[in-house]
N, C-alpha and C positions, 0 to 999 in steps of 0.2 A: 473506587475506580470503576465499578459497574456503571454508576450514573454518568461518570465521565465518557465512557464508551457509548453509552446510549445518547448522551448529549451531542457527541461528534456525529454519530449516525444521523441524528436529527438535523444537524447543520448541513450534512451532505445531501439528505433528502429534501431540504428546502430549495436546492438548486437543480437536482436531477432525480430521476427514479433509478437508483443504482442496482446493479446486480451484486451478488455476494463477492464475486472476484473484484469488482471495482472498490467495494468497501475494504476487503483485505489489503489492497494495494495502497489505498489512500491512508489507512491507518498505519501501515508500515512506514510510509513516507513521513507521516506526522511524528512517529516515534524516532525516526532517523533525524529529524529536525530538532528533537529534544523534548517532545511531549511524552511524559511517561504514562502510558496506559497499562503497564504491567503484562504486556503480551510478549510471548516468546515465539520466535519464527524458525522454521527449517525450510530448506529448499524443497520444492514440490513441482509437479508437472507444469504448473502455470507460474512458477516463481516463488518467492517467499510466502510461506503460508503459516498461519497461526490456527492450530486445531482448537485452542481455547477460545479464539474469537468466533470460530464456527459454533462451538458449543453454546457460547453466549448468545449468538444470533437466534438459535433455535429455542433457547431458554426464554428470551425476550418474546419471541413469537408465542410460546406456550403460555406466558404470563400476560399476554395482550398488549404489550408495549409496542411490538412491531407486527407487521404482517409480511410473510415471506410467500410470494406467489410461485408456486412450483409448477404451474400449468404450462410454461414455456421452457425452452432449453436454457435461457438465462433466468435464474431464479431472482426475481426482483424483490427489493425490500422497501416497505413504506412504513412510517411511523404512525402509530395509533395514539400514543400517549407519550408526548416528548418529555424529556427529562429537563430539569431546571438547570440553568447555567451554574456551574460550580468552578469555573476556571478563573485564573488571574488574567489580567489584561495581556501579559506576556504570553500565556498559554493560548489564549484566544487568537492572538496574532499568528502563532504557528498554525493553527487550524485555518485561519483565513488565508495565510500565505500559501499553504499547500493547495487549498481548494482553488485559489486564484491561478496558480501555476499548472495544476494537473487535472482539474475537473473536466476540462474539454478534451482530454486524451481518451482514446479508446481503450478498452481493457487490454487489447493486444499491445498497444504502445506502453501501457503501464507495466505490463508483464516484462517487456524488454528493459524499461527503466529500473524496476525494482530487482530483476534478476541481476542486472549489471551492478547495481549497487551492493547487493548481497554478496556477489562474487568478490568485488573489491574489498569489502569491509568485513567480511566473515570468512569466506573460503581462502582468500589470499592474505588474510590478517597475518602480519609478521613477516610477509614475504614480499617480493617485488610486485608493485602495483602500477607498473608502466602500462601504457595503452595496449601494447601487444599481448602482454600476459593476461590482462583482463579480457580482451577479445578472445584469445585462444580458450580460456576457461569457460566463457559463456557459450562458445560454440561447441565445446565438449559436452556441456550440459544440454543445450538446446538443439544440437545437431544443425540441420540447415533451415530451421524455422526463421531465423533472422540473418540476413546477409552480413558479412564482416564489416562492410562500410557502415551499416546502421548501427551495429554494436559500437564501432569506433566513434561514431558521431555522438551516440548516447553517452559513452564514457567521457568525452570531451565536455559535454554539457554538464554532466555530473560533477566533473572536476571544476568547471566554472561556477557551479552553484555550491561549491564546497562541501558537497556530500562525499566525494572521494578526494583524499588529500592530494595535492598537486605534486 
């Protein structure tokens, strides 16, 4: 799975120079779409966060596969030694679909998307997942960072995209 993560990061880096937050959010969405990278997530200040992914990023940096530039507020990631493709066509479609849909989003937009998804599918798992419940829980976590209207629109988009059950 380590090579899978490195391969996915390489695919992201072909399109943009991502920050660590962007990588966290895109890999989270890929896993939610069915790509098993073996990462676990918990809620964090910027939304779903995998400490294991952060550890791997720094390990890849130390081994010379990646370079993490920490000279700016956004720590950007670039690939120095790409991993070989190890995915099936179906897995590669998940990567391509998530990148096509979300790569143009800002890290802040991805924070809202992934937090809303995490709330609906983890925090509210087994409870009511109506739009109002999701919006209220996101606001409880994020405070006034995102207006209720944006959270509601995000929730409806995620339902339309089948990430949140209708």
